[in-house]
C-alpha positions in Angstrom: 46.6 -21.9 -21.0 47.1 -18.6 -19.3 44.3 -16.5 -17.8 42.8 -14.3 -20.5 43.8 -16.7 -23.4 41.2 -16.8 -26.1 39.6 -20.1 -26.8 37.3 -19.1 -29.5 34.5 -16.7 -30.5 31.2 -18.2 -29.3 29.2 -15.1 -30.5 30.2 -15.9 -34.1 29.8 -19.7 -33.6 26.3 -19.3 -32.1 25.3 -16.5 -34.4 24.6 -14.1 -31.5 24.8 -10.3 -32.1 27.9 -9.1 -30.2 26.2 -5.7 -29.5 23.4 -7.4 -27.6 25.6 -9.6 -25.3 25.7 -6.9 -22.6 22.0 -6.1 -22.8 21.1 -9.8 -22.6 23.4 -10.3 -19.6 25.5 -13.0 -21.3 27.5 -15.2 -18.9 29.2 -18.6 -18.8 28.2 -21.1 -16.1 30.1 -24.3 -15.5 27.8 -27.3 -15.2 28.1 -29.1 -11.9 30.8 -26.9 -10.5 30.9 -23.6 -8.7 34.4 -22.8 -10.0 34.5 -20.4 -13.0 37.0 -21.7 -15.5 35.9 -19.6 -18.5 34.3 -16.3 -19.2 33.0 -14.3 -22.1 34.3 -11.0 -23.4 31.1 -9.0 -23.9 32.9 -6.6 -26.2 33.8 -9.1 -29.0 32.2 -12.4 -27.9 35.5 -14.2 -27.3 35.5 -17.2 -24.9 38.5 -16.6 -22.7 40.3 -18.6 -19.9 39.2 -17.2 -16.5 41.2 -19.7 -14.2 43.8 -22.4 -14.6 42.4 -25.5 -16.1 44.1 -28.7 -14.8 43.0 -31.7 -16.8 44.4 -34.1 -14.3 42.4 -32.4 -11.5 39.2 -32.4 -13.5 39.3 -35.8 -15.2 42.1 -37.8 -13.6 43.1 -40.8 -15.8 40.2 -40.6 -18.1 41.1 -40.7 -21.7 38.7 -38.0 -22.7 38.2 -34.8 -20.6 35.3 -32.6 -21.4 34.4 -29.4 -19.5 30.7 -28.7 -20.0 29.8 -25.0 -20.1 26.5 -23.1 -20.6 26.1 -19.8 -22.3 23.1 -18.1 -20.6 21.3 -15.2 -22.3 18.4 -13.3 -20.9 15.5 -11.3 -22.3 14.5 -13.7 -23.5 16.1 -16.5 -21.6 18.3 -18.7 -23.8 20.6 -21.5 -22.9 23.5 -22.7 -25.2 25.6 -25.6 -24.3 29.4 -25.6 -24.8 31.6 -28.7 -24.6 35.2 -27.8 -24.1 37.6 -30.7 -24.7 40.7 -30.3 -22.5 43.8 -31.5 -24.2 46.6 -32.9 -22.1 50.1 -31.4 -22.2 53.2 -33.0 -20.8 53.3 -31.1 -17.5 53.8 -34.0 -15.2 57.0 -36.0 -14.6 56.9 -39.8 -14.1 57.2 -40.5 -10.4 58.0 -43.7 -8.5 56.3 -44.5 -5.3 59.6 -44.8 -3.4 63.0 -43.3 -4.0 64.6 -46.7 -3.2 63.2 -50.1 -4.0 64.7 -52.7 -1.6 64.7 -56.2 -2.9 66.0 -59.4 -1.3 66.8 -62.3 -3.7 67.9 -65.8 -2.8 71.1 -66.8 -4.2 69.4 -70.0 -5.3 67.2 -68.2 -7.6 67.4 -69.8 -11.0 68.2 -68.0 -14.1 65.1 -66.5 -15.8 63.5 -65.6 -12.4 61.3 -62.5 -12.6 61.0 -59.8 -9.9 58.1 -57.4 -10.2 58.8 -53.7 -9.8 56.4 -50.9 -8.9 55.9 -48.9 -12.0 56.1 -45.1 -12.2 53.0 -43.0 -12.2 52.6 -40.1 -14.7 49.4 -38.0 -14.2 49.4 -37.2 -17.9 47.6 -39.5 -20.3 48.2 -40.8 -23.8 51.5 -40.0 -25.3 52.4 -37.9 -22.3 52.1 -40.8 -20.0 54.9 -43.3 -19.1 56.2 -44.5 -22.4 59.0 -46.9 -21.3 61.7 -47.9 -18.8 65.4 -48.3 -19.0 67.7 -50.2 -16.6 71.2 -49.4 -15.8 73.6 -51.9 -17.4 74.7 -54.7 -14.9 76.0 -58.3 -14.9 72.9 -60.1 -13.5 69.7 -58.4 -14.4 67.8 -57.2 -17.5 64.6 -55.3 -17.6 61.4 -56.8 -19.0 58.5 -54.5 -19.8 55.1 -56.1 -20.3 52.6 -54.0 -22.1 49.0 -55.1 -22.2 46.4 -53.4 -24.4 44.5 -50.7 -22.4 46.6 -51.4 -19.3 49.6 -49.8 -17.6 53.1 -50.9 -18.5 54.4 -53.6 -16.0 58.1 -53.9 -15.6 60.0 -56.8 -14.1 63.6 -57.6 -13.3 64.7 -60.7 -15.2 67.6 -62.6 -13.7 69.9 -63.3 -16.5 72.9 -64.6 -14.5 72.7 -66.5 -11.2 73.6 -64.7 -8.1 76.6 -65.6 -5.9 76.2 -64.2 -2.4 79.8 -65.0 -1.7 80.9 -62.8 -4.5 78.4 -59.9 -4.2 75.9 -59.5 -1.4 74.3 -56.2 -2.6 73.6 -54.9 -6.1 72.5 -51.2 -6.8 70.6 -50.6 -10.0 69.0 -47.4 -11.4 65.6 -47.7 -13.1 64.5 -44.8 -15.3 60.9 -44.2 -16.5 60.4 -41.9 -19.5 57.2 -40.5 -21.0 56.3 -39.8 -24.6 55.8 -36.1 -24.3 57.7 -33.3 -26.0 59.9 -32.3 -24.4 60.4 -35.7 -22.8 60.3 -36.0 -19.0 61.8 -38.8 -16.9 61.9 -40.2 -13.3 64.4 -42.6 -11.6 64.4 -44.9 -8.7 67.3 -46.9 -7.1 66.9 -50.6 -6.8 68.8 -52.0 -3.9 69.1 -55.8 -4.3 70.2 -57.8 -1.3 71.3 -61.4 -2.1 69.8 -63.9 0.5 69.8 -67.5 1.0 67.2 -69.5 -0.9 63.5 -68.9 -0.5 61.6 -70.7 -3.2 57.9 -69.9 -2.4 56.1 -66.6 -3.0 52.9 -65.5 -1.1 49.7 -66.4 -2.9 46.5 -64.3 -2.6 43.1 -66.0 -2.0 41.6 -63.9 -4.8 43.2 -62.3 -7.8 40.5 -59.6 -7.7 38.7 -58.2 -4.6 35.5 -56.2 -4.9 33.9 -54.1 -2.1 31.1 -51.5 -1.8 31.2 -48.5 0.5 28.8 -45.6 1.1 30.2 -42.2 0.9 30.8 -40.3 4.1 31.8 -43.5 5.9 33.5 -42.7 9.2 37.3 -43.1 9.6 38.7 -46.6 10.4 35.7 -48.3 8.8 36.8 -51.8 7.6 36.3 -52.0 3.9 37.6 -55.5 3.2 40.3 -57.9 4.5 42.7 -59.4 2.0 44.8 -62.5 2.7 47.8 -64.3 1.1 49.6 -67.4 2.2 53.3 -68.5 1.8 54.2 -72.2 1.9 57.6 -71.4 3.3 58.3 -71.5 7.0 59.9 -69.1 9.3 60.9 -65.8 8.0 60.4 -67.0 4.5 56.7 -67.6 5.3 55.9 -64.3 7.0 53.7 -62.2 4.7 53.6 -58.4 4.7 50.9 -56.4 2.8 51.4 -53.1 1.0 49.2 -50.8 -1.1 50.5 -50.2 -4.6 50.6 -46.7 -6.0 47.3 -45.6 -7.6 47.4 -41.8 -7.7 49.4 -39.2 -6.1 46.4 -37.9 -4.1 45.3 -41.3 -2.9 45.1 -41.3 0.9 41.5 -42.4 1.3 42.4 -45.9 2.5 45.0 -47.6 4.6 46.2 -51.2 4.8 47.3 -53.1 7.9 50.6 -54.7 6.9 50.0 -57.7 9.1 46.3 -58.4 9.0 45.4 -57.2 5.5 42.5 -55.1 6.7 41.7 -52.2 4.3 40.2 -49.2 6.3 38.9 -45.8 5.6 41.6 -43.3 6.1 40.1 -40.1 4.7 37.0 -38.3 3.4 35.0 -40.5 1.0 33.0 -38.3 -1.3 31.0 -39.8 -4.1 30.9 -36.4 -5.9 34.8 -36.4 -6.0 35.4 -40.1 -6.8 32.8 -42.7 -7.5 35.1 -45.8 -7.5 38.6 -46.8 -6.5 41.0 -49.4 -8.0 43.8 -50.4 -5.6 46.7 -52.8 -6.2 47.8 -54.7 -3.1 51.1 -56.6 -2.8 51.9 -59.5 -0.5 55.6 -60.1 0.2 57.3 -62.7 2.3 60.2 -62.1 4.6 62.7 -62.7 1.9 61.1 -60.4 -0.8 59.0 -62.8 -2.8 55.8 -61.0 -3.7 52.5 -61.6 -5.4 49.8 -59.0 -6.3 46.0 -58.6 -6.3 43.6 -55.9 -7.3 40.9 -54.3 -5.0 37.9 -52.6 -6.7 35.9 -50.3 -4.3 32.6 -48.9 -5.6 31.3 -45.8 -3.7 27.5 -45.5 -3.3 25.9 -42.1 -3.3 24.3 -40.8 -0.1 22.0 -37.8 -0.1 24.5 -35.6 1.6 24.3 -32.5 -0.5 21.5 -30.0 -0.2 20.4 -28.3 -3.4 22.1 -24.9 -4.2 19.9 -22.0 -5.2 21.3 -19.3 -7.4 19.6 -16.0 -8.2 20.7 -15.3 -11.7 18.6 -12.3 -12.5 16.3 -9.9 -10.6 14.1 -7.0 -11.6 13.8 -4.8 -8.5 11.8 -2.7 -7.8 8.8 -3.7 -9.9 5.9 -1.3 -10.8 2.7 -2.2 -9.1 0.8 -2.1 -12.4 2.8 -4.8 -14.2 0.6 -7.3 -16.1 0.0 -10.8 -14.8 2.7 -13.3 -15.7 5.5 -10.7 -15.7 8.9 -12.3 -15.2 10.6 -10.9 -12.1 13.6 -13.1 -11.4 15.4 -16.1 -12.9 16.4 -18.9 -10.4 18.9 -21.7 -11.0 19.1 -24.8 -8.8 21.8 -27.5 -8.7 22.4 -30.6 -6.6 25.8 -32.4 -6.6 24.3 -35.8 -5.8 23.2 -38.3 -8.4 20.1 -40.3 -9.3 17.0 -39.4 -7.3 19.1 -37.5 -4.9 19.9 -35.0 -7.7 16.2 -34.4 -8.7 15.2 -31.0 -7.2 11.8 -29.3 -6.8 11.4 -25.6 -6.2 8.4 -24.1 -4.4 7.1 -21.0 -2.6 5.1 -21.8 0.5 4.1 -18.2 1.3 0.9 -16.6 0.3 2.4 -14.1 -2.1 1.3 -13.1 -5.6 4.2 -14.9 -7.3 4.9 -18.4 -8.5 7.8 -20.4 -10.0 7.5 -21.5 -13.5 10.0 -24.2 -14.7 12.0 -23.0 -17.6 15.1 -24.6 -19.2 16.7 -27.5 -17.4 17.2 -26.4 -13.8 16.1 -22.9 -14.4 12.9 -21.3 -13.0 11.2 -18.0 -13.7 9.6 -16.1 -10.9 6.4 -14.5 -12.3 3.5 -12.6 -10.9 0.1 -14.3 -10.4 -2.0 -11.5 -9.1 -2.2 -7.8 -9.4 0.2 -5.9 -7.1 -0.9 -3.1 -4.9 1.8 -1.1 -3.2 -0.7 0.6 -0.9 -1.5 -2.9 0.6 2.0 -4.5 0.4 5.0 -2.4 -0.5 7.7 -5.1 0.0 7.9 -8.8 -0.4 10.3 -11.2 1.2 9.9 -14.3 -1.0 11.3 -17.5 0.4 12.2 -20.0 -2.3 12.7 -23.6 -1.1 14.5 -26.2 -3.2 14.0 -29.8 -2.1 15.7 -32.9 -3.6 14.0 -36.4 -3.8 16.6 -38.1 -1.6 15.7 -40.1 1.5 15.6 -38.2 3.7 15.1 -35.2 1.5 17.4 -32.2 1.9 16.3 -28.7 1.2 17.7 -25.2 0.9 15.9 -21.9 1.2 16.9 -18.5 -0.1 15.1 -15.2 0.3 14.4 -12.7 -2.5 13.7 -9.2 -1.4 11.4 -7.4 -3.8 10.0 -3.9 -3.6 6.9 -2.6 -5.4 7.3 0.7 -7.1 4.4 3.2 -6.7 2.1 4.1 -9.6 -0.5 6.9 -9.3 -3.5 4.7 -9.2 -5.4 6.1 -6.2 -7.3 9.4 -6.3 -7.5 11.5 -3.1 -10.4 10.4 -0.9 -12.0 12.9 1.4 -12.6 11.8 5.0 -16.3 12.8 4.7 -18.7 12.3 1.9 -19.9 15.8 2.4 -19.1 18.6 4.8 -21.5 21.0 6.6 -20.4 24.1 8.4 -22.0 27.0 10.1 -20.9 30.7 9.8 -22.2 33.5 11.9 -23.2 36.5 9.8 -21.2 39.7 10.0 -18.0 37.6 10.2 -14.6 39.1 9.8 -13.0 38.6 6.4 -10.1 36.2 6.5 -11.5 34.1 9.3 -11.4 30.3 9.1 -14.6 28.7 8.0 -13.7 25.0 8.2 -11.2 22.4 7.0 -11.5 19.6 4.5 -9.1 16.7 4.5 -8.4 14.1 1.8 -6.0 11.2 2.0 -4.1 9.6 -0.9 -2.5 6.2 -0.1 0.0 6.6 -3.0 3.7 7.4 -2.2 5.6 10.6 -2.4 4.4 13.0 -5.1 1.6 10.6 -6.1 0.2 10.9 -2.5 0.7 14.6 -1.9 -2.7 16.4 -2.1 -3.5 20.0 -3.3 -6.9 21.6 -2.7 -8.7 24.1 -4.8 -12.2 25.5 -5.3 -14.2 24.4 -8.3 -15.8 27.3 -10.3 -19.3 28.2 -9.2 -21.5 31.0 -8.2 -23.0 32.2 -4.9 -25.8 34.6 -5.1 -24.8 35.5 -8.6 -21.1 36.1 -7.8 -18.1 33.7 -8.2 -17.6 31.5 -5.2 -13.9 32.7 -5.1 -15.1 36.2 -4.2 -16.6 34.7 -1.0 -14.2 31.9 0.0 -10.7 30.7 -0.5 -9.0 27.4 0.3 -5.4 26.8 1.4 -4.0 24.5 -1.3 -1.7 22.6 1.1 -3.9 22.3 4.3 -7.4 22.3 2.9 -8.4 25.1 5.3 -11.3 27.2 3.9 -11.2 30.9 4.7 -13.9 33.6 4.4 -13.0 36.4 2.0 -15.7 38.8 2.9 -18.5 39.3 5.4 -21.9 37.5 5.0 -25.4 38.8 5.7 -27.9 36.3 6.9 -30.7 38.5 5.6 -29.3 38.3 2.0 -28.9 34.6 1.9 -28.9 31.8 4.5 -27.0 29.0 2.9 -25.0 28.0 -0.2 -22.9 25.1 -1.4 -19.5 24.9 -3.0 -17.3 22.1 -4.3 -13.7 21.6 -3.2 -11.4 19.5 -5.4 -8.4 17.5 -4.0 -5.8 16.7 -6.7 -2.6 14.7 -6.3 0.8 15.4 -8.0 0.9 12.2 -9.9 1.3 11.8 -13.7 -1.4 12.0 -14.8 -2.9 13.6 -11.7 -6.1 12.1 -10.1 -8.7 14.1 -8.3 -11.9 13.9 -6.4 -14.5 16.5 -5.3 -16.6 17.0 -2.2 -19.5 19.3 -1.5 -19.3 21.7 1.4 -22.6 23.1 2.6 -22.3 26.5 4.4 -25.2 27.6 6.6 -25.2 31.3 7.7 -26.4 31.7 11.3 -28.3 34.8 12.3 -27.1 37.4 14.8 -29.3 40.0 16.3 -28.3 42.9 14.0 -31.8 44.2 13.0 -34.1 46.2 15.3 -37.8 45.5 15.1 -39.6 47.5 12.5 -43.1 48.7 13.4 -45.6 48.4 10.6 -48.6 49.7 12.4 -49.1 52.4 13.4 -46.9 53.5 10.6 -45.0 56.7 11.1 -45.3 58.7 8.0 -43.5 62.0 8.3 -45.0 64.0 11.1 -48.5 62.7 10.8 -50.1 60.5 13.4 -53.0 58.0 13.5 -55.8 58.2 16.0 -57.9 55.3 17.3 -61.5 55.9 18.4 -62.8 54.0 21.4 -66.5 53.9 22.2 -67.3 55.0 25.7 -69.3 51.8 26.1 -66.2 49.6 25.6 -66.0 47.0 28.3 -62.9 45.6 30.0 -60.9 43.2 27.8 -62.0 44.8 24.5 -59.4 45.0 21.8 -59.1 48.6 20.8 -55.9 48.4 18.6 -52.9 46.3 17.7 -49.3 47.2 17.3 -47.8 45.2 14.3 -44.0 44.8 14.0 -41.6 42.6 12.2 -37.9 41.7 12.7 -35.7 40.9 9.7 -33.7 38.5 11.9 -34.8 34.9 12.5 -35.2 32.5 15.4 -35.2 33.9 18.8 -33.8 37.1 17.4 -37.1 37.6 15.7 -39.3 36.8 18.8 -40.9 40.1 19.6 -42.4 41.3 22.9 -44.6 44.4 23.4 -44.5 46.7 26.4 -46.3 49.9 27.3 -43.6 52.1 28.6 -45.7 55.2 29.1 -49.4 56.0 29.1 -51.9 58.8 30.1 -53.7 56.4 32.4 -51.5 53.5 33.4 -54.3 51.4 34.7 -56.7 51.7 31.7 -54.9 49.8 28.9 -52.7 46.7 28.6 -50.9 45.2 25.7 -50.4 41.5 24.8 -46.8 40.5 25.5 -46.4 38.6 22.2 -49.5 39.6 20.2 -49.3 43.4 20.4 -53.0 43.6 21.0 -54.0 46.6 23.1 -57.0 45.9 25.3 -58.9 47.8 28.0 -58.2 46.5 31.5 -61.6 47.8 32.7 -64.8 49.4 31.5 -64.5 53.0 30.2 -65.8 55.5 32.7 -67.0 59.1 32.4 -64.1 60.2 34.5 -61.5 58.9 32.0 -59.7 61.4 29.9 -60.9 61.6 26.4 -57.4 61.8 25.0 -55.2 58.8 25.8 -51.6 58.4 24.6 -49.6 55.2 24.8 -45.9 54.8 24.1 -45.3 51.2 23.1 -41.8 49.5 23.0 -41.2 46.5 20.8 -38.2 44.3 21.8 -36.7 41.3 20.2 -35.3 38.3 22.0 -31.7 38.6 20.8 -28.6 39.1 22.9 -28.3 42.0 23.3 -31.9 42.9 22.7 -32.9 45.5 20.2 -36.1 47.6 20.4 -38.2 50.2 18.6 -41.0 52.5 20.0 -44.1 54.0 18.7 -46.9 56.2 20.0 -50.6 55.2 19.9 -53.1 58.0 20.1 -56.5 57.0 21.4 -59.8 59.0 21.6 -62.6 58.0 23.9 -65.8 59.2 22.2 -69.0 58.0 20.6 -69.3 61.2 18.4 -66.7 62.9 16.4 -68.3 66.1 17.2 -67.1 65.7 20.8 -63.5 65.3 19.7 -61.3 68.3 20.5 -58.6 69.7 18.2 -56.5 66.6 17.3 -53.4 68.6 17.2 -53.4 68.6 21.0 -52.8 64.9 20.9 -49.5 65.3 19.2 -48.0 66.5 22.4 -47.7 70.0 20.8 -45.1 68.7 18.4 -46.8 70.4 15.4 -48.1 73.9 15.5 -48.9 74.2 11.8 -52.1 74.4 9.8 -52.5 70.7 10.0 -55.3 71.2 12.7 -57.6 72.9 10.2 -57.2 70.2 7.7 -57.9 67.6 10.3 -61.0 69.3 11.5 -62.4 69.6 8.0 -61.6 65.9 7.3 -63.2 64.7 10.6 -66.4 66.7 10.0 -66.8 65.3 6.5 -66.2 61.7 7.6 -68.4 62.1 10.6 -71.2 63.4 8.4 -70.9 60.4 6.0 -70.9 57.9 8.8 -73.7 59.5 10.7 -75.9 59.4 7.6 -74.9 55.8 7.0 -75.8 54.8 10.6 -79.2 56.5 10.5 -80.1 54.6 7.3 -79.2 51.3 9.0 -81.0 52.1 12.2 -84.1 52.9 10.3 -84.1 49.4 8.8 -83.6 47.6 12.2 -86.5 46.6 14.4 -84.6 45.8 17.5 -84.5 48.5 20.1 -81.3 47.7 21.8 -79.1 50.8 22.3 -75.7 49.2 22.2 -74.7 50.0 18.6 -71.0 49.1 18.8 -70.4 46.7 16.0 -70.8 48.1 12.6 -68.9 45.8 10.4 -66.1 43.3 10.5 -63.6 42.4 8.0 -60.1 41.1 7.2 -57.3 43.6 7.3 -54.2 42.8 5.1 -51.0 44.6 5.8 -49.7 45.9 2.5 -46.4 44.6 1.3 -45.0 48.1 1.3 -45.0 48.0 5.1 -42.7 44.9 5.1 -38.9 45.2 5.3 -37.3 44.2 2.0 -35.4 41.3 3.6 -38.1 40.1 6.0 -38.8 36.4 6.1 -41.6 35.1 8.3 -40.7 32.3 10.7 -43.9 30.5 11.9 -44.3 30.7 15.6 -41.7 33.3 16.2 -43.0 36.6 14.8 -46.3 38.4 15.1 -47.0 39.2 11.5 -49.2 36.9 9.3 -50.5 37.5 5.8 -53.9 38.7 6.9 -55.6 39.4 10.2 -59.3 39.2 11.2 -60.7 41.7 13.7 -64.0 43.1 14.7 -64.1 46.8 13.9 -65.6 49.5 16.1 -66.5 52.8 14.6 -68.6 55.6 16.0 -71.3 57.3 13.9 -69.5 60.6 14.3 -66.1 59.3 13.3 -64.1 62.0 11.4 -61.2 59.8 10.3 -60.8 57.1 7.8 -58.6 55.1 10.2 -60.4 52.2 11.8 -59.7 50.6 15.0 -58.8 46.9 15.7 -60.7 45.9 18.7 -61.0 42.1 19.1 -59.5 39.1 17.4 -62.3 37.5 15.3 -60.9 34.0 15.4 -57.6 32.2 15.0 -58.0 31.6 11.3 -56.8 34.1 8.7 -58.7 35.2 5.6 -56.9 36.4 2.5 -57.1 40.1 1.9 -59.2 39.8 -1.3 -62.0 37.9 0.4 -65.0 39.2 2.4 -65.8 38.2 5.9 -69.5 37.6 6.5 -71.2 37.3 9.9 -74.5 35.7 10.6 -77.4 37.8 12.1 -77.0 36.3 15.6 -73.5 37.5 15.7 -74.6 41.0 14.9 -77.5 40.9 17.2 -75.0 40.6 20.0 -73.4 43.8 19.1 -76.2 45.9 17.5 -79.8 45.2 18.6 -81.2 47.5 16.0 -79.5 45.8 13.0 -81.4 42.8 11.6 -79.7 42.2 8.3 -76.0 41.1 8.0 -73.6 43.6 6.8 -70.9 42.8 4.2 -67.7 44.8 4.0 -64.8 44.0 1.7 -61.3 45.1 2.6 
């Protein structure tokens, strides 16, 4: 049949939906052969001829020729067997082994003698094989055809009339072989008969049937067997020559030594091509008498064919989230050997998350055994090894390249669990604060990361009003300037999101700490400048060196070293009379007060912080050296003539009133005392609390760095003639601090050191 000829409709015969043939990857495989003889029309399901089918090449002389096919369907895998019976047509002409048959016949041959002839060979079978022979009409010979059941037709020349060499030395006959096909084909051979003198003994074989066994792939010139025949005649009539009879037109696998009778290997012996040989051997003497014997050679299989591995189907790439047991590929293995040599095992020796599952016949399914993770392994080179059970075993390996497609199964992961950053106050808007980085091991858009700020508040305002983040780089920028004195730290959350579907995200906390800069000057709380007024401190004339006479109190809204304050006297009426504590601000006398010291003492005190650069503030402390307010001159002179208003009159009236009150109070106390000491300095002591109104609104105390505490304890010195309600801090009482709402009480011995006349303890609440 010609290529493309329709054999039948297998879709209809097997009940397969024609519309699904293409989707199920329908195909025709030839069992045991790589040659593709038939194919399937996916459009209508017809089985068509794909290549020339030669029955003689496929089956030789076998009466029945069956071509085994397999219809393979996938999704799911389905295998249907097809047996295609190849019918013979009369496409071969009967052929004789030789164009001329030379025969030598003794003239003494009696009537009725038979002379065997080599028959014609027709590759066709059945009715198309050789059907009969005809012999050209002659005077001496007739043709005798012997037909045995199941065997080839054997023809002989029958001597019907004795030969007479003297009358005719040579006879030429034409033998015609015809087959039974339609149209009928025929072949001819010329029989050349030479009439000889008498030779009455033909060669005789030692066996009528010879048997031999030969492994395939035997080397050339290997001796298979030696046949022998003897002739009772002598001389030329007794010399025997051996020849191979015609078996098939392609038979050249063996050769026969005409003199010795050795049968040797002359070509490739392949069990898979031919498993046995039947050879007819003739032995002829020198005058043409012949006898025949049959040689049967059985070919034994050798494991000389490694298995063949065919990749029939492959799903590539495969998503990394496929369930376990997913079929990835379909593998088919074949081995041309037989018996155990044909049994094949498939295996995967690599440590990969795949395995082979036997399916139908020689088919295997490659399925997943473990979860796939593209981030760990993105490509697999799977080596499949097929090994037969021969001795020694042969194996074949093939590689299957498999890629894993990415699935968005990994959220972005920040490099740090949390971030901390520091920002100097008074920063410029738009400056870079810090950078956060997140990695996503997924591929392409599943692994690209976008950054954003999560909604939140900082100091009551949206976090976006303070900071912004670059969505591509993760760099956080400052939107506006920060003030350390408003707030010192805050937290925000940054989200990293990938571009997968659906997108995955993760958050990280960024802690921002505002660092202080020296942008606030010290603020002096005491003495407090209130308008153009000034405060005056009274110093007893009996004050000794080292006595605390006052204290400058200042605070700084900054922190750390920016809030470390130092106190300095930059100008004074008498430079050698007073000193101030560098860090405490306590003003002390450097020596005892003398009569020659000026009654009015003015100190200009500078308070500096420890920042870079340093900031400072100054104040003026007015001091009066007097035991009696009556001795005090006009206070307006102490203001360095800054005010020339009526304030002096009011101050004089106030001083006289206060002095009168305190003088009366001192006289009453002295009358109650029995001690005669005349050193009435200490009148009372107490705890002084700085009102909160003196504090800066943003002030925050840092222990060990500033000078201001909640309360201060000092011994207070007042004179009996004091004319002002302001009191003087003289000496630190102790290191501990009392709350402002408590009362400091001293024992009588303590008072006795200061006032000899006072016996009872005094109690003053501030």
